[in-house]
C-alpha positions as CSV (number, residue, x, y, z in Angstrom):
1,M,-112.2,-22.7,69.0
2,V,-110.8,-25.8,67.6
3,S,-108.6,-24.9,64.3
4,N,-109.7,-28.5,62.4
5,P,-113.2,-29.9,63.7
6,S,-113.2,-33.2,62.4
7,N,-109.7,-33.7,63.8
8,F,-111.0,-32.9,67.0
9,E,-114.5,-35.1,66.6
10,A,-112.0,-37.8,65.3
11,A,-109.8,-37.7,68.5
12,K,-112.5,-37.2,70.8
13,S,-114.0,-41.0,69.6
14,I,-110.6,-42.3,70.1
15,F,-110.2,-40.7,73.3
16,T,-113.3,-41.8,74.4
17,A,-112.9,-45.5,73.2
18,Y,-109.4,-45.5,75.0
19,L,-111.4,-44.3,78.4
20,E,-113.6,-47.2,78.1
21,T,-111.0,-49.8,77.3
22,K,-109.2,-48.6,80.2
23,L,-112.3,-48.5,82.4
24,L,-111.4,-44.5,83.3
25,R,-114.0,-41.9,83.6
26,K,-115.3,-39.7,80.5
27,T,-115.0,-36.5,82.6
28,P,-116.2,-33.1,81.2
29,E,-112.6,-31.7,82.4
30,R,-110.8,-34.7,80.3
31,Y,-112.5,-33.3,77.1
32,A,-112.1,-29.7,77.7
33,I,-108.4,-30.1,78.1
34,L,-108.3,-32.3,74.7
35,E,-110.6,-29.2,73.0
36,E,-108.1,-27.1,74.4
37,I,-104.9,-28.8,72.9
38,Y,-106.6,-29.2,69.4
39,S,-107.2,-25.4,69.7
40,R,-103.5,-25.0,69.6
41,N,-100.9,-24.7,67.2
42,D,-98.0,-24.5,69.0
43,H,-95.6,-26.8,71.6
44,F,-96.7,-26.2,74.8
45,E,-95.5,-26.7,78.3
46,V,-98.1,-28.3,81.0
47,E,-97.9,-25.0,82.6
48,D,-99.0,-23.1,79.7
49,L,-101.9,-25.5,79.0
50,Y,-103.0,-24.9,82.9
51,I,-103.0,-21.4,82.7
52,S,-104.9,-21.2,79.3
53,M,-107.5,-23.6,81.1
54,K,-107.6,-21.2,84.2
55,N,-108.3,-17.7,81.8
56,K,-110.9,-19.5,80.2
57,K,-112.5,-20.4,83.6
58,Y,-112.1,-24.1,83.4
59,Q,-112.1,-25.6,86.8
60,V,-109.3,-27.9,86.5
61,S,-106.3,-28.8,88.8
62,R,-102.7,-29.0,87.7
63,A,-103.0,-32.7,88.8
64,T,-105.8,-33.4,86.1
65,V,-104.1,-31.5,83.6
66,Y,-100.8,-33.8,84.1
67,N,-102.7,-36.9,84.4
68,T,-105.1,-36.2,81.1
69,L,-102.1,-35.4,79.3
70,D,-100.4,-38.4,80.1
71,L,-103.7,-40.3,79.0
72,L,-103.5,-38.6,75.5
73,V,-99.9,-39.2,75.3
74,E,-100.4,-43.2,75.8
75,C,-103.6,-43.4,73.5
76,D,-100.9,-41.3,70.6
77,L,-103.3,-38.1,70.4
78,V,-100.7,-36.1,72.0
79,K,-96.9,-36.1,71.6
80,K,-94.7,-35.4,74.8
81,H,-91.2,-34.0,73.4
82,Q,-87.9,-33.8,75.5
83,F,-86.2,-30.7,73.5
84,G,-82.9,-30.8,75.6
85,K,-84.5,-28.5,78.3
86,N,-85.9,-30.0,82.0
87,L,-89.4,-29.0,80.9
88,A,-91.2,-31.6,78.5
89,Q,-93.1,-29.8,75.5
90,Y,-96.3,-31.3,74.1
91,E,-98.2,-30.8,70.7
92,K,-101.5,-32.6,69.3
93,A,-100.8,-35.8,67.1
94,Y,-103.8,-36.8,65.5
95,G,-104.3,-35.2,61.8
96,S,-100.7,-33.6,62.0
97,K,-98.5,-34.1,59.1
98,Q,-94.9,-35.7,59.9
99,H,-92.8,-33.2,61.0
100,D,-89.5,-32.3,62.2
101,H,-87.7,-29.6,64.5
102,L,-85.0,-27.1,65.0
103,I,-84.3,-26.0,68.4
104,C,-82.5,-22.7,69.0
105,V,-80.2,-23.2,72.2
106,D,-80.1,-19.7,72.8
107,C,-83.7,-18.8,73.0
108,H,-85.1,-22.5,73.0
109,K,-87.4,-21.3,70.2
110,V,-89.3,-24.9,68.6
111,M,-89.0,-24.3,65.1
112,E,-91.2,-27.1,62.6
113,F,-90.0,-28.1,59.2
114,C,-91.2,-30.7,56.8
115,D,-89.0,-32.0,53.8
116,P,-89.6,-35.2,52.1
117,R,-86.5,-36.0,51.6
118,V,-86.2,-37.1,55.4
119,Q,-89.4,-39.6,54.5
120,N,-87.4,-40.8,51.4
121,I,-84.3,-41.6,53.4
122,Q,-86.6,-43.4,56.2
123,N,-87.9,-45.7,53.4
124,M,-84.4,-46.2,51.9
125,V,-83.0,-47.3,55.1
126,G,-86.3,-49.7,56.2
127,D,-85.8,-51.1,52.8
128,M,-82.0,-51.5,53.0
129,L,-81.9,-52.8,56.2
130,K,-85.1,-55.1,56.3
131,F,-86.8,-52.9,58.9
132,K,-90.0,-51.6,59.1
133,V,-89.6,-48.1,60.3
134,M,-92.9,-47.1,62.6
135,H,-92.1,-44.0,63.3
136,H,-88.9,-41.2,63.3
137,S,-87.7,-38.1,65.5
138,L,-85.2,-35.8,64.1
139,I,-84.1,-32.6,66.1
140,F,-81.7,-30.2,64.9
141,Y,-79.9,-27.8,67.8
142,G,-78.5,-24.6,66.7
143,T,-78.6,-20.8,67.1
144,C,-81.3,-18.7,65.5
145,E,-79.7,-16.2,63.4
146,R,-82.7,-13.5,63.6
147,T,-81.8,-10.3,65.0
148,D,-85.6,-9.8,66.3
149,C,-85.8,-12.8,68.1
150,E,-88.3,-12.1,70.8
151,H,-87.1,-15.3,72.7
152,K,-83.2,-14.4,73.0
153,T,-82.0,-14.8,76.4
154,K,-79.9,-11.9,77.8
155,E,-77.1,-14.4,78.3
156,A,-77.4,-15.4,74.7
157,S,-76.8,-11.3,73.4
């Protein structure tokens, strides 16, 4: 179930317009992938999405998932991140507030945070340098200090 139906419907309209502009087919599989992404509230890897789709009995290939993700990134409905690992991670973009990330180098857990001071710095730097900042990316790498971290790798212990 989609976590915010109005965001999903808006994203679906944007995706439809994008597909029409690019003269691409509007397939049920593409919309199912969009819906699956907009039902999530986490960062995910392509394989996670593919398995989730298969577990829900969708008839989609890995290639369709990869290709659709590329289209969704191109039309700004999904953000793609490279958090230092070889695997890309994704998250829905439409309707989500600006946030930044903390990445644990031991367990690879991705945590989000939002601090209005980051936006204030962005505005101040833009004003000072006469530069219109369109967006930014801020990632802190470190080690999580939780002893109960379920993601911690054996090497990190």
